[in-house]
C-alpha positions in Angstrom: 3.2 -42.7 -62.2 2.4 -42.1 -58.6 -1.7 -42.9 -58.0 -4.0 -39.6 -57.9 -5.1 -40.7 -54.3 -1.6 -40.5 -53.2 -1.1 -37.1 -54.7 -4.2 -35.6 -53.2 -2.8 -37.0 -49.9 0.6 -35.6 -50.5 -0.7 -31.9 -51.5 -3.0 -32.3 -48.1 -0.3 -32.7 -46.0 1.8 -29.9 -47.4 -0.7 -27.8 -47.2 -1.4 -28.5 -43.5 2.1 -28.3 -42.7 2.5 -25.0 -43.9 -0.3 -23.9 -41.6 1.0 -25.6 -38.3 4.6 -23.7 -39.0 3.4 -20.3 -40.6 2.3 -18.0 -37.3 -1.0 -17.2 -37.5 -2.2 -13.4 -36.6 0.0 -12.1 -34.0 -1.2 -11.0 -30.7 0.9 -7.8 -30.0 0.6 -4.8 -32.3 3.6 -3.8 -34.6 5.0 -0.6 -33.8 4.3 2.5 -36.4 7.0 3.0 -39.3 9.9 5.1 -38.2 9.7 8.6 -39.1 5.8 8.5 -39.3 4.9 9.7 -35.8 4.8 11.3 -33.5 5.6 14.4 -35.8 6.5 17.7 -34.9 6.1 21.1 -36.2 6.4 24.4 -34.7 3.8 27.3 -36.0 4.7 31.0 -34.6 4.9 30.5 -30.9 3.6 26.8 -30.5 4.8 23.5 -30.7 2.4 21.0 -32.4 2.6 17.1 -32.1 0.4 15.1 -34.2 0.4 11.1 -33.4 -1.8 8.8 -35.1 -4.8 9.4 -32.2 -4.3 12.5 -31.5 -2.6 16.1 -31.7 -0.8 18.2 -28.9 -0.2 22.0 -28.9 2.0 23.6 -26.0 3.7 26.9 -26.2 7.3 26.8 -27.4 9.2 29.0 -25.0 9.4 31.4 -22.0 5.1 31.2 -21.4 2.8 29.2 -19.9 3.1 25.5 -19.3 -0.3 24.6 -20.9 -1.2 21.7 -23.2 -4.3 21.6 -25.4 -4.9 18.3 -27.5 -7.9 16.8 -29.3 -8.7 13.6 -31.1 -7.7 13.6 -34.7 -11.3 12.0 -35.7 -13.2 14.8 -33.8 -11.0 18.2 -33.9 -14.3 19.9 -32.7 -13.8 19.4 -29.0 -10.4 20.5 -27.5 -9.6 19.9 -23.9 -6.9 21.9 -22.2 -4.8 21.0 -19.1 -3.2 24.4 -17.5 -0.4 23.5 -14.9 -1.5 26.6 -12.7 1.3 26.3 -10.3 2.2 24.5 -7.0 0.8 25.5 -3.2 2.2 24.8 -0.1 -0.3 23.6 2.9 -0.5 22.5 6.1 -2.8 19.1 6.4 -4.2 19.9 10.2 -4.8 16.3 12.5 -4.7 14.2 8.7 -7.3 16.7 7.4 -6.0 16.4 3.5 -6.0 18.9 1.2 -8.0 22.3 2.1 -7.5 25.5 0.3 -8.0 27.5 3.9 -5.0 25.9 5.0 -2.3 27.3 3.0 1.4 28.0 4.6 1.1 31.8 5.0 2.1 33.6 8.1 -2.0 33.8 8.7 -2.0 30.1 9.4 1.6 29.7 11.3 0.4 32.5 13.7 -3.2 31.2 14.2 -1.6 27.9 15.1 0.6 29.5 17.4 -2.2 31.6 19.3 -4.6 28.5 19.3 -1.3 26.3 21.0 -1.2 29.1 23.6 -4.5 28.9 24.3 -4.8 25.2 24.8 -1.5 25.4 26.9 -3.2 28.0 29.5 -6.7 25.9 29.3 -4.9 22.7 30.4 -2.8 24.3 33.1 -6.2 25.4 34.6 -5.7 29.4 33.8 -8.5 29.6 31.5 -10.3 31.7 33.9 -7.7 34.3 33.9 -8.6 35.3 30.4 -5.2 35.0 28.6 -6.4 31.7 26.6 -9.4 33.8 25.3 -6.7 36.6 23.9 -5.2 33.7 21.8 -8.2 32.3 20.5 -9.5 35.8 19.6 -6.0 36.1 17.8 -6.6 33.0 15.8 -10.1 34.0 14.7 -8.6 37.2 13.1 -5.9 35.4 11.2 -8.7 32.8 10.2 -10.8 35.9 8.9 -7.6 37.0 7.1 -6.8 33.7 5.5 -10.2 33.7 4.2 -10.2 36.8 2.2 -7.3 35.2 0.5 -9.4 32.9 -1.2 -11.0 33.5 -4.7 -14.2 33.4 -3.6 -15.1 34.2 0.2 -18.2 33.5 1.7 -18.5 37.1 3.4 -21.7 35.8 5.6 -19.6 33.5 7.3 -16.6 35.9 7.9 -19.2 38.6 9.3 -20.3 35.9 11.7 -16.8 34.7 12.7 -15.8 38.3 13.5 -19.0 38.9 15.5 -18.1 35.6 17.6 -14.5 37.1 17.9 -16.2 40.5 19.4 -17.9 38.9 21.8 -15.1 37.2 22.9 -12.7 40.5 23.3 -15.8 42.3 25.2 -15.9 39.5 28.0 -12.2 39.6 28.4 -12.5 43.7 28.8 -15.0 43.4 31.3 -13.0 41.5 33.4 -9.6 43.1 32.8 -8.3 45.0 35.9 -5.2 46.3 33.7 -6.3 49.6 32.0 -3.8 49.4 29.2 -5.0 45.7 28.5 -8.6 47.1 28.7 -7.8 49.7 26.4 -6.4 47.5 23.9 -9.5 45.4 23.7 -11.9 48.0 23.7 -9.8 49.5 20.3 -9.6 45.5 19.0 -13.5 45.4 19.4 -14.2 48.8 17.5 -11.9 47.9 14.4 -13.9 44.8 14.1 -17.2 46.2 14.3 -16.0 48.7 11.6 -14.9 45.7 9.9 -18.3 43.9 9.9 -19.8 47.3 8.6 -17.5 47.3 5.8 -18.5 44.1 4.7 -22.2 44.8 5.1 -22.0 47.9 3.0 -20.0 46.6 -0.1 -16.1 47.4 0.9 -13.1 46.1 -1.0 -11.2 43.6 0.3 -8.1 45.8 0.7 -10.3 48.1 2.8 -11.5 45.0 4.8 -8.2 43.8 5.1 -7.0 47.0 6.4 -9.3 47.1 9.0 -9.0 43.8 10.3 -4.9 44.3 10.6 -5.9 47.2 12.7 -7.6 45.1 15.1 -5.4 42.4 15.0 -2.4 44.6 16.2 -4.2 45.7 19.1 -4.9 42.0 20.0 -1.7 41.5 19.5 -0.3 44.4 21.9 -2.7 42.4 24.4 -0.9 39.3 23.9 2.1 40.7 24.7 0.7 41.7 28.0 -1.0 38.3 28.4 2.5 36.7 27.9 4.2 38.4 30.4 1.7 37.4 32.9 1.6 33.8 31.6 5.2 33.4 32.1 4.6 33.7 36.0 2.6 30.9 35.5 3.9 28.5 33.4 7.7 29.5 32.3 8.8 30.9 29.0 7.0 28.3 26.6 4.9 30.8 25.4 7.7 33.6 24.9 9.3 31.4 23.1 6.4 30.7 20.6 6.0 34.3 20.1 9.4 34.6 19.0 8.2 32.1 16.3 5.8 34.6 14.7 8.9 36.7 13.6 10.2 33.7 11.1 7.0 34.0 9.2 8.1 37.7 8.0 10.6 35.3 6.2 8.1 33.0 4.3 7.9 32.7 0.9 4.4 33.1 -0.6 2.4 29.8 -0.5 1.3 29.5 -4.3 4.2 29.8 -6.7 1.9 30.5 -9.7 3.7 28.6 -13.1 2.0 31.5 -15.3 4.3 33.9 -13.6 7.4 32.1 -14.1 9.5 31.8 -17.3 10.0 28.4 -18.6 12.3 26.9 -21.2 11.9 23.7 -23.7 14.3 21.6 -24.5 15.6 20.3 -27.7 13.2 17.3 -28.9 14.9 13.7 -28.2 14.2 10.7 -30.3 13.5 7.3 -28.2 14.5 4.6 -30.8 12.9 1.3 -30.5 13.8 -1.7 -32.7 13.6 -1.0 -36.3 11.6 2.2 -35.9 10.9 5.3 -33.7 9.5 4.3 -30.2 8.5 8.0 -29.4 10.0 11.4 -28.4 11.0 13.4 -25.1 11.7 17.0 -24.3 11.4 19.1 -21.1 10.0 22.2 -19.7 12.2 23.9 -17.0 11.3 26.8 -14.8 14.0 28.9 -15.6 12.7 32.6 -14.1 10.8 32.5 -10.8 9.0 35.6 -8.8 10.7 37.1 -5.8 11.5 34.7 -3.0 11.1 31.9 -5.4 14.6 31.8 -6.5 15.1 28.1 -5.0 12.8 26.9 -7.7 14.9 28.1 -11.1 16.1 24.8 -12.7 14.5 22.7 -10.0 11.1 22.3 -11.4 10.8 20.2 -14.3 8.0 18.7 -16.4 9.4 16.1 -18.5 7.2 15.0 -21.5 7.2 11.2 -23.1 5.2 10.8 -25.9 5.2 7.3 -27.8 3.8 6.0 -31.1 2.4 3.3 -29.7 1.6 1.6 -26.5 4.5 1.1 -23.9 4.9 -0.5 -20.5 6.9 1.8 -18.5 9.2 0.2 -15.5 11.6 1.6 -12.9 13.0 0.1 -9.3 12.5 1.8 -6.3 13.9 0.5 -2.9 14.5 -3.2 -4.7 11.0 -3.3 -6.3 10.3 -3.3 -9.7 7.3 -1.2 -10.7 5.4 -0.8 -14.2 2.5 1.2 -15.4 0.9 1.3 -19.1 0.8 4.2 -21.2 -1.2 4.0 -24.1 -0.6 5.1 -27.9 -3.2 8.2 -27.5 -1.2 9.5 -24.1 1.4 11.9 -23.3 3.4 11.7 -20.2 4.4 14.4 -18.3 6.9 13.8 -15.3 6.6 16.5 -12.6 9.9 16.9 -10.9 10.5 19.3 -7.7 14.0 19.3 -6.4 15.0 21.0 -3.4 11.6 23.0 -2.0 12.3 25.2 0.3 9.4 24.6 3.2 7.8 27.1 5.2 6.6 24.9 7.6 9.6 23.0 8.0 8.9 20.0 10.4 11.9 20.7 12.3 10.8 24.6 13.0 6.9 23.0 13.6 8.6 20.7 16.3 9.7 24.0 18.0 6.3 24.7 18.9 6.7 22.1 22.0 3.4 20.0 23.0 0.0 21.2 21.2 -3.3 19.5 20.4 -3.0 19.2 16.8 -0.8 17.6 14.4 0.9 19.7 11.4 2.2 18.2 8.3 3.6 20.3 5.5 2.6 19.0 2.3 2.5 20.5 -1.5 -0.4 20.6 -4.4 0.1 20.7 -8.1 -2.8 22.9 -9.3 -4.0 21.8 -13.1 -7.0 23.3 -14.5 -9.2 20.8 -17.0 -11.3 22.4 -19.5 -13.1 21.5 -22.8 -14.3 23.6 -25.7 -16.2 23.0 -29.0 -15.2 24.6 -31.7 -16.4 25.3 -35.3 -13.2 26.7 -36.2 -9.5 25.2 -36.5 -8.2 24.4 -33.1 -4.8 26.3 -33.7 -6.6 29.8 -34.2 -8.5 29.3 -30.9 -5.1 28.6 -29.2 -3.4 31.7 -30.4 -4.6 33.5 -27.3 -4.4 31.5 -24.6 -6.0 33.9 -22.1 -9.3 33.7 -23.3 -9.8 29.5 -23.1 -11.3 30.0 -19.8 -14.1 32.2 -20.6 -15.0 30.0 -23.6 -15.1 26.9 -21.7 -18.1 24.6 -22.3 -17.2 21.6 -20.3 -20.4 20.5 -18.1 -18.8 18.0 -16.3 -15.9 14.7 -15.3 -15.9 11.6 -14.5 -13.6 9.8 -12.2 -12.1 6.6 -11.9 -14.1 3.0 -12.8 -16.7 3.7 -9.9 -18.4 6.3 -12.5 -18.3 9.1 -9.9 -19.4 12.5 -11.4 -18.0 16.0 -11.1 -20.7 19.0 -12.0 -18.0 20.8 -13.2 -20.5 24.4 -13.8 -20.5 24.6 -9.8 -18.3 27.3 -7.9 -17.0 25.9 -5.0 -15.5 27.2 -1.7 -12.8 24.2 -0.9 -11.6 21.3 -2.4 -13.0 17.8 -2.4 -10.9 14.3 -2.3 -11.4 12.0 -5.2 -11.7 8.5 -4.5 -8.5 6.7 -6.0 -7.3 3.4 -4.7 -3.5 2.8 -3.9 -3.8 -0.9 -4.2 -0.8 -2.5 -6.2 -1.2 -5.8 -8.6 1.5 -8.1 -10.2 2.5 -8.2 -13.4 4.3 -10.3 -15.7 6.2 -8.8 -18.2 8.6 -10.8 -20.3 9.1 -13.3 -17.6 9.9 -10.7 -15.0 7.2 -9.8 -12.4 6.5 -6.2 -11.5 4.3 -4.6 -9.0 1.9 -2.9 -11.5 0.3 0.6 -10.4 -3.5 1.3 -11.3 -3.7 5.0 -12.6 -6.4 7.2 -11.5 -8.2 8.8 -14.4 -10.8 11.6 -15.2 -12.7 11.6 -18.1 -13.4 15.6 -19.3 -16.9 14.5 -20.2 -20.1 13.0 -18.5 -21.5 12.0 -21.6 -18.6 10.5 -24.1 -16.5 7.2 -23.3 -14.0 8.1 -25.8 -13.5 11.9 -25.2 -10.3 13.6 -23.0 -8.6 12.3 -20.2 -6.4 13.5 -17.4 -4.6 10.6 -15.8 -1.9 10.1 -12.7 -0.1 7.1 -11.0 -1.7 7.4 -7.1 2.1 7.1 -6.1 5.1 9.5 -6.3 9.2 8.7 -6.4 11.4 10.5 -3.7 14.9 10.4 -3.8 17.5 11.7 -1.2 20.8 11.1 0.3 18.9 8.0 2.1 17.8 6.1 -0.8 14.5 6.1 -3.1 10.9 5.4 -2.0 7.3 5.7 -3.2 4.9 7.6 -1.4 1.1 7.8 -1.8 -0.6 10.9 -3.7 -4.1 11.9 -3.0 -6.1 14.2 -5.5 -9.0 16.7 -4.5 -11.0 18.9 -7.0 -12.5 22.1 -7.2 -15.3 23.1 -9.8 -14.8 26.6 -10.9 -17.5 27.1 -13.7 -17.3 25.1 -16.5 -13.6 24.0 -15.8 -12.3 21.7 -12.3 -9.4 22.4 -10.6 -7.5 19.4 -9.6 -5.0 19.4 -6.9 -2.5 16.6 -6.7 -1.1 16.5 -3.2 2.3 15.4 -2.0 3.7 14.9 1.5 6.9 16.2 3.1 9.8 15.3 1.4 13.6 16.3 1.6 15.2 16.0 -1.7 13.7 15.2 -5.3 10.1 14.3 -5.5 9.0 12.8 -9.2 5.2 12.1 -10.1 3.7 11.4 -13.6 0.5 12.9 -14.6 -0.6 12.6 -18.2 -3.4 13.5 -20.8 -5.0 11.7 -23.8 -7.8 10.6 -25.7 -9.8 7.4 -25.9 -11.2 4.5 -23.8 -9.3 1.3 -25.1 -6.5 -0.9 -23.3 -4.1 -1.9 -25.9 -1.3 -4.3 -25.6 2.3 -2.7 -25.0 4.7 -2.8 -28.3 7.6 -1.9 -26.2 9.3 -1.6 -22.9 10.5 1.6 -21.5 12.8 1.2 -18.7 13.2 4.6 -16.8 16.3 6.0 -14.8 16.5 8.6 -12.5 14.3 11.7 -12.4 14.7 13.8 -15.2 17.0 11.6 -16.8 18.0 12.3 -20.4 16.7 10.3 -23.2 20.1 8.4 -23.5 19.4 7.4 -20.0 16.2 5.5 -21.0 16.1 2.0 -22.3 13.5 1.2 -24.9 12.6 -2.7 -25.9 10.3 -3.8 -28.5 8.2 -6.9 -27.5 8.3 -9.4 -30.2 5.0 -10.3 -31.6 3.8 -13.2 -30.2 1.9 -15.9 -32.5 -1.5 -16.5 -31.6 -1.3 -20.0 -31.8 1.4 -22.2 -30.4 3.4 -24.8 -32.2 1.2 -27.6 -30.3 -2.0 -26.0 -31.4 -0.5 -25.4 -34.8 0.6 -29.1 -35.5 -2.5 -30.7 -33.6 -5.0 -28.7 -35.8 -2.9 -29.7 -38.6 -3.5 -33.6 -37.8 -7.1 -33.1 -37.2 -7.2 -31.3 -40.8 -5.3 -34.0 -42.4 -7.2 -36.8 -40.9 -10.3 -35.2 -42.2 -9.2 -34.7 -45.8 -8.0 -38.8 -45.9 -11.3 -39.5 -44.9 -13.1 -37.4 -47.5 -10.7 -38.7 -50.2 -11.5 -42.5 -49.1 -15.1 -41.9 -49.1 -14.4 -40.3 -52.9 -12.4 -43.3 -54.1 -15.3 -45.8 -52.9 -17.7 -43.8 -54.8 -15.4 -43.3 -57.7 -13.1 -46.0 -58.3 -11.5 -44.2 -61.6 -9.9 -41.5 -59.4 -7.2 -44.6 -58.9 
């Protein structure tokens, strides 16, 4: 018979050996079981997507691209992101985004006038008055541009026009040509009438009509100045004047998404391992307003939503990149293909030498808001048109720096948001990727676990020359209990892909999947999903080391017990 002491030692050895070889708590979370999340249902004209963490609702087909979402543990607060449209604008001297520099005929003609004035001034002909003619025209174009803003500062507009009147009066007093003098006097009269209309509370239409009458007189006067200018500096001014005719063919600078029809694709599954990694579907702009035919079928929002945290990877220009998508997050890739630019760089270069740089760009406008509800969110969202008036959002927090936005204010122009474009390195399954940190806007200035809008500050451009990354910038305007976000993209010739997202929560979780993306707007079949194996909390060496210490400890205890109680032998 084996002595009792040896029996105890054998039992202890078996127990500790099992502890050494069995994996402890996994470091990577397991994905949800297949078929559990995300769950998709259709209720009337709405699509409802439910994950373990949050719920998202959007309109199904042919309507506005908006997304409403809430945390499942707090449906009393609903967050809304409305994709309002795309604006084409011009960055003047690298000024960044400004609502006042939309790519409209007014800005185009104003630039030509200012460049002509600069040409005449630099060549020593300012005393002849021609430079002042173009500056006056530029002032009127600025006024017309201000009238297109949602909120216009009428006091500033009146002062701008008063300064233009002063310039025209001086030119009229110096003019020796009677036809020129008559045109200048007429422009002054129309501008004084415009100022009186502003002071009297006239409509924007009446103010614009009066401004247009003044502009016509100034433009006729400019033609006389051009003829005289040709005698001095050749035909370059006349050639620029011809470029003004090009502006009549411009499309509006703002493509309003609610004015378009959208088609929602079927939902495709993203299988991963033994379960369902997530789902994806695409919203495609299928019908656009006049002059925006080029956008039909060429603007898409590709939506991906996962049932666990993932790391998405892609390759551009020979480099590999990655970014993390959390379980409580919905990814939305914006795809813009073959945009028809008003301010095409090749055409802008026809201006010739000029004192400013003109860089065309696009901006995606997204309106963000939050609502406190006492009834079911689904009931509230049946009437999308009323959501802005019911907004209760007071503020937002930007990035890790915790910069705050006062959402209750009304801003006249956009303010740049402080996001970093630095990239770090990250080891994923033994491969090195360049990790891109996202910029995040929390839709509350009080809660750390509320809704958020997030985007990567880089976009992918692909064309016949290949693929490359461009920096993306963001600005905001407070609009009274909601915030307008403008995400800016530099000029591109081809296809641009950028990926905003929405979600809830603030915790960073370990990824369960690696998702390798294909080309811009690629179908689900072109996306590779690999489950990341769960890693044991201890390595084998750690396990055996701990087991050895445990065996030694038990042996010491047994020896002490035997010495005190020999009957155990």
